[in-house]
N, C-alpha and C positions, 0 to 999 in steps of 0.2 A: 676541567670544570663541567659538572653535570648540567645538561640542558634544562631550562625551566619549562620547556614545552609540555612534557608529560604532566607536570603539576597544573599548568593552565588548562590542559585538556580534561584532566580529572575534575577541576573546578567547574569547567563548562558543563560537563555531563551531570555533575551534581545539581547545578542550577537547572538544567534541562529536565532532569527527573522531577524536581520540585514543581516546575512550571507545568509539566505534563500531568502531574498528580492533581493540580488545581483544575486543569482543563477537564480531566476525567470526572472529577467531582461535579463540575458544572454541567457536563453532558448527562450524568446520571440524574441530577436534580431536574434538568430540563425534561428528560424523558419521563420522569415520574409525573411532572405537571401535565405533560401531553397525554399520558395514559389516563390520568385521573380526570382530564377535561372531558367536555361533552362531545368533542370530536368535530364540532361544527366550524369548519374553517380554521381550526386551531393550528394546523401544521401544513407545510408544503413539502412535496416530495418530487425529486427529479430522477428519472430512470434512464440510463443510457440506451439508446436504440439506434437502429439504422433503418432506412426506408427508401422506397422507390417512388418517384413522383410520376403522376399521370402525365404522359407525354402531351396530351391535349390541353393541359392546364398551364403550359409555359412554352416559351420559345428560346432557343439557344442557337446563335449563328455567329459566324465570323467571316469577314471579307477574305481572309487568307485560307481558312480551312473549311468553309462551307457550313452547312447546318450541323448541329450537334444534339446530343441527348445526355441528360444526367442519369446514369445507370444506377448509381448508389450514392446515397448521402447519409450522414450520421449527425446525431444531435442528442438532445435529451427531451423526454416526454415529462412535462411538469404537471403535477396534480395538486390542487389546492386543498382537497379534503380526501386523502386516501383512506382506505380501510385500515383499521388498527393493525391487523396482521402484516400488511404491506409496509406500514411505517416502522413497525418493530423490526422486520426483516432488513429494511434499508439501514436502520439505525445500528443494527448488529454489525454491519461492515465498519462503521465508524468506531464502535467499541473494540472490535477485533484489531483494527489498525492502531488504536491507542495502546492496547495491551501489548501488541508486538513491539511498538516503539519503546514502551516502558522496559520490557525485557532486554531489548537491544541496548538501551542506554545503560542498564545495570551491567551487562556484559562488558561494554566498552569501558565503563568506570573501573571495573576490576582489572581489565587489561592495563589501563593507564596507571593504576595503583602499583602494579608490579614494575612498571617502567620507572616510576619515581624512585624506587630503591635499587634500580640497576639490574633487575633480573627478569627481563621480558621473555626469555626463552625457557618457558615452563610448559610441561604437558597440559596444565590447566588452560593456558592461553591458547594453545593449538586447538583444544576442544571448544573453547569459547568462540574463537574465530570461525571454526567450522559451523557451530550453531548459528552464528550470525549469517553466514552464507545460506544455510538451509532456510532460515527464517525469511530472508529477503526473497528467495525464490518461492517459498511456500505462500507468503502473503500475496505475491503477484498472481499465483495460480488460484488461490482461494477467492480473491477479489473477482477474478474473471468468472469463476464458477457461479458466484453469487450474482454477478451482473447478468449472466445468461439466465439464471433462474428467475430473476426479476423481469427480464425481457420477455421470457415465455409467459410469465404471469400477466404481463401487460397484454400480450397477444390474445390471451384467453378472456380478457375482461374489458377490452377497449375496442371500439369501432372507429373507423376513420374514413373520410371522404377525400378523394384526390390523391391519396398516397397509400402504399402498401407497407405496413410496419413489420419489421423483423427485429430480432434481438441483435445486438452488436457484439461481435467477437473482436476484442481489442486487448489481447494479452500484452502486458507491459514488458516488451522485449528488452528494454533498457535495464529494468530491474532484474530480469533473469540474467542478463549479461554481467551486471554488477555482482550478483550473487555468485556466479561462476568464478569471477575474479577473486572474490573473498574466499571461496573454497580453495582456489589455487594458493592463495596467501596462507591459508591454514596448513596446507601441505609444506610450504616453505618453512613455516614456524615449527612444524613437527620435525622436519629435517634439521633445522637449527637447534632444536631441543636435543636431538640425538648427538649432534656434534658437540654441544655444550657439555653433555654428560660424559662423552668420551674424553673431552679436554680436562674436565675436573678429575676424572679417574686417573688420567695420565699424570697430572700434577700431584 
């Protein structure tokens, strides 16, 4: 008896695609309203940063370890009324993430569709899984590059007292690791496809 899991997974991805489409439309509509607005306090923007605190502005001590110092801290710099270009650049990361998720869900749905008919080991599935792995790694790298760009933009336009601001390098290593696992799975599927073809030819 064939498992119902592939059908459930295909149904879930269909629902997720529809939900993501609604979210994408809402984001586009919101962006249009923000761009057409007067820009006076109409939006808020948070940029990931890291910073060094002035050692004279705080104290850090321990009975067991003695005095200490915070050498590097991270957080977000939030602005109530950013420039339009900065807001658009930050919003682009959200749009890119939604687009990548949309493509990934479509690829997953096609993979699950082949599983429902009992033919998962296809060359198309190996390519789809490979693209999923590339997308996961690519999104993590692109997000980091954009974050660095936004951080450098903040450095050039913001002054601070008591702290030294720097951009935050925070590559999502977990996403990169997951992407590598998916790429390995793509190779497994490619090998399985070759074995399936040899088996069908022998029969």
